[in-house]
ROLOMAR-692067 format. One record per residue (C-alpha): residue number from 1; residue in one letter; x, y, z. Coordinates in pm, whole numbers, plus 50000, padded with zeros to 5 digits. Example, Ala and Ser with C-alpha at 12.3 -4.5 7.8 and 13.67 -1.06 7.14 Angstrom:
2
1:A:51230:49550:50780;
2:S:51367:49894:50714;
***
This chain:
586
1:X:50000:50000:50000;
2:X:50143:50334:49899;
3:X:50064:50608:50142;
4:X:50225:50917:50283;
5:X:50346:50886:50638;
6:X:50483:51142:50878;
7:X:50858:51184:50892;
8:X:50977:51041:51222;
9:X:51288:51152:51415;
10:X:51456:50823:51322;
11:X:51395:50893:50950;
12:X:51556:51236:50980;
13:X:51844:51093:51185;
14:X:51910:50824:50926;
15:X:51909:51080:50647;
16:X:52154:51301:50840;
17:X:52379:51002:50903;
18:X:52394:50925:50531;
19:X:52466:51293:50456;
20:X:52753:51290:50705;
21:X:52916:51016:50497;
22:X:52840:51201:50173;
23:X:52844:51579:50244;
24:X:52784:51673:49880;
25:X:52445:51500:49879;
26:X:52177:51727:49732;
27:X:51860:51813:49922;
28:X:51659:51605:49672;
29:X:51869:51296:49735;
30:X:51856:51353:50109;
31:X:51476:51354:50084;
32:X:51496:51026:49893;
33:X:51705:50875:50173;
34:X:51440:50991:50421;
35:X:51173:50822:50206;
36:X:51376:50500:50213;
37:X:51372:50502:50592;
38:X:50996:50559:50584;
39:X:50951:50273:50337;
40:X:51140:50037:50566;
41:X:50902:50128:50849;
42:X:50616:50015:50621;
43:X:50780:49671:50581;
44:X:50900:49750:50229;
45:X:51240:49603:50148;
46:X:51332:49888:49912;
47:X:51214:50220:49766;
48:X:51085:50235:49410;
49:X:51226:50533:49220;
50:X:51043:50471:48892;
51:X:50938:50798:48733;
52:X:51180:51009:48939;
53:X:51406:51084:48640;
54:X:51742:50964:48512;
55:X:51928:51256:48671;
56:X:51828:51143:49021;
57:X:51932:50783:48950;
58:X:52265:50907:48812;
59:X:52331:51126:49118;
60:X:52251:50841:49355;
61:X:52484:50611:49162;
62:X:52769:50861:49194;
63:X:52759:50872:49575;
64:X:53021:50678:49770;
65:X:52756:50544:50008;
66:X:52563:50385:49721;
67:X:52686:50066:49553;
68:X:52563:49787:49329;
69:X:52573:49517:49596;
70:X:52904:49367:49484;
71:X:53094:49542:49763;
72:X:52958:49653:50102;
73:X:52809:50003:50101;
74:X:52536:50147:50326;
75:X:52291:50175:50035;
76:X:52245:49969:49718;
77:X:52095:50089:49389;
78:X:51951:49817:49168;
79:X:51790:49965:48859;
80:X:51520:50195:48997;
81:X:51519:50033:49342;
82:X:51707:50180:49638;
83:X:51793:49944:49926;
84:X:51947:49948:50267;
85:X:52241:49712:50212;
86:X:52112:49453:50455;
87:X:51781:49407:50278;
88:X:51948:49387:49938;
89:X:52174:49118:50079;
90:X:51878:48927:50221;
91:X:51678:48941:49897;
92:X:51970:48843:49678;
93:X:52079:48560:49910;
94:X:51722:48423:49922;
95:X:51705:48434:49541;
96:X:52045:48268:49510;
97:X:51959:47992:49760;
98:X:51623:47911:49601;
99:X:51769:47902:49249;
100:X:52047:47672:49371;
101:X:51793:47450:49546;
102:X:51569:47427:49239;
103:X:51750:47145:49064;
104:X:51645:46809:48926;
105:X:51695:46483:49114;
106:X:51734:46124:48990;
107:X:51404:45934:48978;
108:X:51328:45596:49136;
109:X:51230:45317:48902;
110:X:50902:45257:49082;
111:X:50789:45622:49094;
112:X:50503:45571:48851;
113:X:50365:45286:49064;
114:X:50396:45502:49376;
115:X:50202:45787:49220;
116:X:49922:45551:49127;
117:X:49917:45393:49472;
118:X:49889:45724:49655;
119:X:49688:45933:49410;
120:X:49502:45687:49191;
121:X:49532:45571:48833;
122:X:49627:45835:48577;
123:X:49302:45964:48425;
124:X:49424:46201:48157;
125:X:49304:46503:48354;
126:X:49531:46723:48563;
127:X:49539:46632:48932;
128:X:49754:46904:49089;
129:X:49816:46701:49403;
130:X:49963:46432:49180;
131:X:50169:46693:48995;
132:X:50304:46827:49326;
133:X:50401:46475:49433;
134:X:50586:46425:49106;
135:X:50760:46763:49153;
136:X:50872:46663:49501;
137:X:51037:46349:49364;
138:X:51189:46508:49055;
139:X:51293:46842:49211;
140:X:51484:46940:49521;
141:X:51253:47240:49572;
142:X:50873:47219:49575;
143:X:50643:47511:49659;
144:X:50278:47411:49709;
145:X:50027:47695:49732;
146:X:49652:47710:49779;
147:X:49383:47813:50023;
148:X:49263:47616:50328;
149:X:49093:47292:50232;
150:X:49276:47244:49902;
151:X:49470:46941:50027;
152:X:49819:47081:50087;
153:X:49875:46892:50413;
154:X:49732:46560:50292;
155:X:49951:46583:49981;
156:X:50261:46647:50191;
157:X:50179:46350:50415;
158:X:50164:46129:50105;
159:X:50488:46280:49975;
160:X:50662:46204:50303;
161:X:50529:45848:50295;
162:X:50665:45805:49940;
163:X:51005:45934:50050;
164:X:51005:45696:50346;
165:X:50933:45404:50115;
166:X:51241:45495:49916;
167:X:51465:45557:50217;
168:X:51351:45454:50564;
169:X:51647:45632:50727;
170:X:51577:45968:50567;
171:X:51583:46254:50822;
172:X:51265:46459:50775;
173:X:51192:46773:50978;
174:X:50864:46966:50991;
175:X:50833:47330:51094;
176:X:50602:47633:51093;
177:X:50651:48002:51181;
178:X:50450:47993:51507;
179:X:50366:47744:51780;
180:X:49997:47735:51691;
181:X:50073:47680:51320;
182:X:50312:47401:51419;
183:X:50047:47240:51637;
184:X:49786:47259:51360;
185:X:50022:47094:51110;
186:X:50098:46817:51360;
187:X:49727:46761:51421;
188:X:49655:46748:51047;
189:X:49925:46490:50983;
190:X:49812:46277:51278;
191:X:49456:46278:51145;
192:X:49578:46166:50805;
193:X:49805:45882:50924;
194:X:49535:45608:50912;
195:X:49503:45669:50536;
196:X:49869:45594:50471;
197:X:50017:45249:50402;
198:X:50084:45046:50716;
199:X:50442:44999:50602;
200:X:50528:45367:50645;
201:X:50262:45482:50890;
202:X:50483:45452:51198;
203:X:50776:45625:51029;
204:X:50595:45950:50943;
205:X:50727:46238:51160;
206:X:50457:46407:51367;
207:X:50679:46641:51569;
208:X:50652:46991:51425;
209:X:50886:47265:51545;
210:X:50868:47638:51524;
211:X:51115:47789:51279;
212:X:51297:47944:51573;
213:X:51345:47604:51734;
214:X:51445:47447:51401;
215:X:51716:47711:51367;
216:X:51815:47676:51732;
217:X:51728:48021:51863;
218:X:51958:48098:52157;
219:X:51836:48235:52488;
220:X:51940:48588:52393;
221:X:51658:48586:52134;
222:X:51888:48731:51867;
223:X:52124:48459:51746;
224:X:52077:48108:51611;
225:X:52271:47789:51660;
226:X:52229:47688:51296;
227:X:52364:47908:51019;
228:X:52595:47888:50715;
229:X:52879:47771:50940;
230:X:52670:47510:51124;
231:X:52405:47368:50891;
232:X:52079:47196:50991;
233:X:52101:46817:50974;
234:X:51812:46705:50754;
235:X:51744:46528:50427;
236:X:51400:46688:50391;
237:X:51256:47002:50549;
238:X:50885:47085:50525;
239:X:50772:47439:50617;
240:X:50403:47526:50651;
241:X:50237:47871:50652;
242:X:50519:48028:50450;
243:X:50315:48347:50393;
244:X:50394:48435:50755;
245:X:50772:48417:50705;
246:X:50943:48754:50668;
247:X:51244:48824:50450;
248:X:51498:48809:50733;
249:X:51373:48474:50863;
250:X:51365:48324:50511;
251:X:51725:48435:50465;
252:X:51825:48270:50793;
253:X:51644:47948:50705;
254:X:51800:47916:50361;
255:X:52140:48020:50497;
256:X:52134:47716:50729;
257:X:52009:47473:50463;
258:X:52251:47203:50341;
259:X:52311:47209:49966;
260:X:52144:46870:49909;
261:X:51844:46906:50144;
262:X:51505:46868:49981;
263:X:51279:47166:50066;
264:X:50898:47168:50060;
265:X:50726:47503:50121;
266:X:50350:47526:50181;
267:X:50132:47835:50205;
268:X:49862:48065:50076;
269:X:49999:48375:49899;
270:X:49660:48550:49921;
271:X:49678:48578:50299;
272:X:49824:48866:50497;
273:X:50199:48902:50456;
274:X:50447:48874:50740;
275:X:50455:49125:51024;
276:X:50815:49218:50942;
277:X:50965:49329:50610;
278:X:50890:49141:50292;
279:X:50612:48945:50126;
280:X:50820:48642:50039;
281:X:50563:48382:49934;
282:X:50370:48628:49719;
283:X:50700:48732:49556;
284:X:50786:48370:49480;
285:X:50449:48312:49316;
286:X:50409:48647:49143;
287:X:50529:48542:48798;
288:X:50394:48183:48803;
289:X:50712:48060:48632;
290:X:50548:47749:48483;
291:X:50700:47425:48359;
292:X:50982:47329:48126;
293:X:50941:47103:47825;
294:X:51142:46834:48006;
295:X:50911:46832:48307;
296:X:50603:46843:48085;
297:X:50735:46538:47899;
298:X:50792:46358:48229;
299:X:50440:46442:48346;
300:X:50293:46315:48020;
301:X:50488:45992:48053;
302:X:50402:45931:48418;
303:X:50051:46075:48444;
304:X:49925:46098:48086;
305:X:49847:46471:48115;
306:X:49971:46773:47923;
307:X:50105:47070:48117;
308:X:50147:47419:47972;
309:X:50510:47479:47878;
310:X:50691:47807:47930;
311:X:50978:47920:47710;
312:X:51085:48186:47960;
313:X:51386:48114:48176;
314:X:51310:48154:48547;
315:X:51484:48052:48866;
316:X:51173:47872:48996;
317:X:51067:47690:48678;
318:X:50901:47355:48774;
319:X:50906:47443:49145;
320:X:50558:47589:49207;
321:X:50230:47400:49213;
322:X:49905:47583:49289;
323:X:49600:47396:49423;
324:X:49262:47543:49328;
325:X:49012:47265:49400;
326:X:48868:47304:49748;
327:X:48769:46980:49923;
328:X:48632:47152:50235;
329:X:48407:47418:50086;
330:X:48183:47440:49787;
331:X:48304:47735:49580;
332:X:47953:47838:49481;
333:X:47806:47874:49829;
334:X:47886:47960:50191;
335:X:48243:48025:50307;
336:X:48396:47899:49983;
337:X:48190:48137:49773;
338:X:48266:48426:50009;
339:X:48642:48361:49988;
340:X:48611:48343:49611;
341:X:48419:48672:49601;
342:X:48686:48840:49813;
343:X:48963:48731:49576;
344:X:48767:48852:49274;
345:X:48678:49184:49442;
346:X:48302:49126:49452;
347:X:48185:49414:49677;
348:X:47842:49285:49783;
349:X:47821:49118:50122;
350:X:47525:48900:50215;
351:X:47433:48597:50422;
352:X:47447:48258:50253;
353:X:47136:48046:50223;
354:X:47297:47751:50404;
355:X:47377:47925:50735;
356:X:47753:47896:50675;
357:X:47780:48275:50653;
358:X:47559:48513:50855;
359:X:47585:48888:50803;
360:X:47470:49147:51059;
361:X:47484:49526:51061;
362:X:47704:49704:51311;
363:X:47399:49842:51493;
364:X:47358:49492:51637;
365:X:47664:49576:51848;
366:X:47528:49896:52000;
367:X:47663:49967:52349;
368:X:47358:49825:52529;
369:X:47370:49504:52324;
370:X:47743:49451:52279;
371:X:47805:49239:52589;
372:X:47532:48975:52542;
373:X:47596:48967:52165;
374:X:47962:48870:52191;
375:X:47897:48640:52490;
376:X:47649:48439:52281;
377:X:47939:48303:52073;
378:X:48099:48158:52385;
379:X:47784:48000:52528;
380:X:47928:47645:52523;
381:X:48250:47769:52680;
382:X:48051:47942:52955;
383:X:47865:47617:53027;
384:X:48197:47434:53050;
385:X:48330:47690:53299;
386:X:48031:47617:53522;
387:X:48112:47245:53520;
388:X:48343:47159:53814;
389:X:48466:46853:53621;
390:X:48604:47056:53329;
391:X:48981:47022:53293;
392:X:49250:47205:53100;
393:X:49227:46983:52792;
394:X:48850:47021:52757;
395:X:48866:47398:52810;
396:X:49143:47439:52554;
397:X:48967:47220:52301;
398:X:48635:47402:52338;
399:X:48787:47750:52334;
400:X:48986:47677:52019;
401:X:48663:47594:51835;
402:X:48536:47954:51833;
403:X:48701:48295:51801;
404:X:48604:48660:51761;
405:X:48836:48843:51520;
406:X:48877:49215:51467;
407:X:49117:49420:51249;
408:X:49196:49679:51518;
409:X:49292:49683:51885;
410:X:49152:50022:51984;
411:X:48810:50186:51963;
412:X:48456:50103:52068;
413:X:48463:49774:51879;
414:X:48836:49702:51897;
415:X:48993:49392:52050;
416:X:49060:49556:52386;
417:X:48698:49668:52429;
418:X:48559:49330:52319;
419:X:48779:49144:52569;
420:X:48685:49383:52846;
421:X:48314:49338:52774;
422:X:48345:48961:52778;
423:X:48523:48966:53113;
424:X:48255:49199:53254;
425:X:47996:48946:53137;
426:X:48179:48669:53326;
427:X:48174:48889:53638;
428:X:47797:48929:53601;
429:X:47767:48549:53585;
430:X:47984:48499:53895;
431:X:48261:48325:53697;
432:X:48517:48593:53770;
433:X:48578:48820:54067;
434:X:48623:49190:53993;
435:X:48971:49194:54144;
436:X:49094:48880:53964;
437:X:49360:48919:53697;
438:X:49390:48544:53658;
439:X:49078:48334:53691;
440:X:48964:47986:53593;
441:X:48886:47994:53223;
442:X:49069:48312:53125;
443:X:49216:48264:52775;
444:X:49558:48420:52719;
445:X:49762:48495:52411;
446:X:50139:48526:52446;
447:X:50271:48853:52302;
448:X:50647:48793:52320;
449:X:50870:48489:52264;
450:X:51021:48323:52571;
451:X:51269:48063:52449;
452:X:51351:47936:52796;
453:X:50987:47849:52866;
454:X:50917:47738:52510;
455:X:50632:47989:52473;
456:X:50605:48195:52157;
457:X:50426:48503:52030;
458:X:50071:48397:51938;
459:X:50050:48086:52161;
460:X:49709:48044:52328;
461:X:49667:47920:52686;
462:X:49383:47885:52938;
463:X:49404:47971:53309;
464:X:49290:47677:53520;
465:X:49265:47603:53887;
466:X:49523:47331:53961;
467:X:49358:47096:54217;
468:X:49698:46969:54334;
469:X:49791:47298:54502;
470:X:49475:47508:54447;
471:X:49670:47764:54243;
472:X:49572:47928:53917;
473:X:49805:47813:53643;
474:X:49803:47856:53269;
475:X:49770:47552:53046;
476:X:49920:47537:52698;
477:X:49905:47251:52452;
478:X:50226:47169:52266;
479:X:50230:47057:51899;
480:X:50219:46692:52014;
481:X:49899:46751:52210;
482:X:50057:46743:52556;
483:X:49936:46987:52824;
484:X:50199:47206:52990;
485:X:50123:47411:53303;
486:X:50292:47740:53394;
487:X:50260:47967:53696;
488:X:50102:48294:53589;
489:X:50392:48486:53743;
490:X:50635:48320:53499;
491:X:50450:48406:53179;
492:X:50600:48647:52926;
493:X:50386:48950:52823;
494:X:50030:48838:52747;
495:X:49669:48951:52724;
496:X:49315:48809:52720;
497:X:49199:48676:52385;
498:X:48827:48615:52368;
499:X:48878:48855:52080;
500:X:49203:48883:51888;
501:X:49332:49067:51584;
502:X:49312:48903:51243;
503:X:49691:48921:51223;
504:X:49724:48713:51540;
505:X:49485:48451:51402;
506:X:49714:48353:51115;
507:X:49816:47991:51135;
508:X:49495:47900:51323;
509:X:49160:47759:51219;
510:X:48833:47754:51414;
511:X:48501:47580:51364;
512:X:48329:47917:51394;
513:X:48467:48266:51335;
514:X:48297:48595:51421;
515:X:48448:48887:51230;
516:X:48374:49236:51361;
517:X:48473:49515:51123;
518:X:48417:49857:51280;
519:X:48408:50163:51057;
520:X:48759:50310:51042;
521:X:48806:50623:51250;
522:X:49156:50717:51133;
523:X:49387:50677:50834;
524:X:49595:50400:51002;
525:X:49285:50194:51090;
526:X:49148:50246:50739;
527:X:49472:50122:50583;
528:X:49454:49806:50796;
529:X:49136:49702:50619;
530:X:49259:49526:50306;
531:X:49148:49243:50082;
532:X:49419:49022:50232;
533:X:49300:49088:50586;
534:X:48939:49000:50506;
535:X:49043:48690:50312;
536:X:49264:48577:50602;
537:X:48980:48623:50852;
538:X:48725:48436:50640;
539:X:48957:48144:50571;
540:X:49013:48088:50944;
541:X:48659:47940:50960;
542:X:48608:47569:50904;
543:X:48229:47544:50925;
544:X:48057:47878:50984;
545:X:48112:48247:51040;
546:X:47929:48562:51139;
547:X:48025:48902:50999;
548:X:47939:49240:51151;
549:X:48009:49508:50890;
550:X:47846:49761:50665;
551:X:47858:49744:50285;
552:X:48068:50058:50245;
553:X:48344:49949:50485;
554:X:48347:49601:50330;
555:X:48359:49714:49967;
556:X:48624:49981:50033;
557:X:48842:49725:50209;
558:X:48823:49493:49909;
559:X:48960:49773:49693;
560:X:49275:49798:49906;
561:X:49550:49545:49863;
562:X:49880:49505:50045;
563:X:50164:49625:49823;
564:X:50518:49584:49948;
565:X:50798:49697:49724;
566:X:51052:49421:49664;
567:X:51301:49312:49403;
568:X:51289:48944:49495;
569:X:51060:48831:49213;
570:X:51277:48995:48945;
571:X:51594:48858:49107;
572:X:51446:48511:49076;
573:X:51352:48582:48717;
574:X:51700:48703:48619;
575:X:51901:48486:48857;
576:X:52073:48773:49036;
577:X:52275:48725:49353;
578:X:52553:48882:49554;
579:X:52838:48736:49753;
580:X:52866:49020:50004;
581:X:52782:48905:50354;
582:X:52845:49206:50578;
583:X:52540:49347:50757;
584:X:52592:49722:50745;
585:X:52372:49941:50966;
586:X:52199:49634:51112;
***
């Protein structure tokens, strides 16, 4: 999203620092440097100078602080894109690593039989799950994209089983950006195990780590055990929810990847991008590089289908497979239709005829009706809190089935107000004392990583009364489904989460989602409402959702799309890279 933002003291300070290194810098160029600092604060990886004139580009190129990336300089100019050196290094190293990883592998003699066993007899029609499986065997790099319910996880489980058949000793590691995303991937694979051959069923890995744990984050929270000098030990690495991975983290992951490790990346490029700089998955998929004649011939031989062939050279040719068929939702009704309408920009919002989607006007949440309205979505949870037999596992399971989502934290209908109203409701019902910060049934979301405790930003826990010592403790479920209890006093920063932001919901799914979209009251809150945000919120729902919004707010949000300036897609297209490794101004 391109928008003007106020110049901050740090922007001015950065500009002055650059001018101190290059005193002859013109006022125009100094303003450009200030804009670069502003762009970085908007999670852009560079500043686009298209249309600014050749004279400006020439002046920038003449400055000693500006280089081409081949030697360390504070700033890098690549065509019309101006970078802080660090972000140029990250983008170019990611491009270089992915291009190097995207190479062909020798095929097993029985591959055709395997494909038929796991995905059925070749029918002459394109089965993209089958294509992805073939890619994963023929290529070192496979990127599988698609929305929830398109079969990404089930396909990966079959791929892993195929790999295990070929090599029972193969070291396979699974990871995701957050603890909740890791837990969901583990749950999905466990659910799918009974459908796999008995021969490999017990060999399928079900332990899913966070990316931070995979890379061996140290207790200082800044450095990693695994890097280019100490590579991860793995034959195969599978990463889910790649849309959540920022540029810096992708650089660190690929930097620690052995040259011969097979890499499978899964994600939905239409979701919200990462919190930090970059929009990596969307950049990887932007040009849809397509398939080579050689891979098309292989596909025809193995699966009796014809794939479109591209003549354009691209660093990710044959690597990307996009799933469109949704096995969870019908695309012409309910949640599936709504998600489809969002992607196409259809502005009209209405309830579906099958009760999957219910739409209400914002007046339903007037001050005198807000509390009972939001409490109605947690009726089952309230009943469970009144049951003296309810334990941590049952509370966690029930709470994770329903969630209220909101784009903003502040305001009359922001996350903070909604949580406060829900807690006031529990006080009215005698389930919480007015002076209790921690009470039986309080849901908490962790706001900051704590590597010593193994709790990560976005993890959800429930406060429970521990009968062993009659103390309130907080229960969290790890990716393997085990309950861990923590004293409230030991928790990292946290807050209640009956309602949570859409951003915080990424990597989660719920049976029911309630989306509350208040009318924006400021430019920042307005800019939060984008097509990607709405799509992310809607696709968190498995079975049903309720939406509180007006047509104007909804339609205007669909017209906004997240735009983050980056050179990664063109670097992949042209195969650019740099060997400089110094982090200047980091």
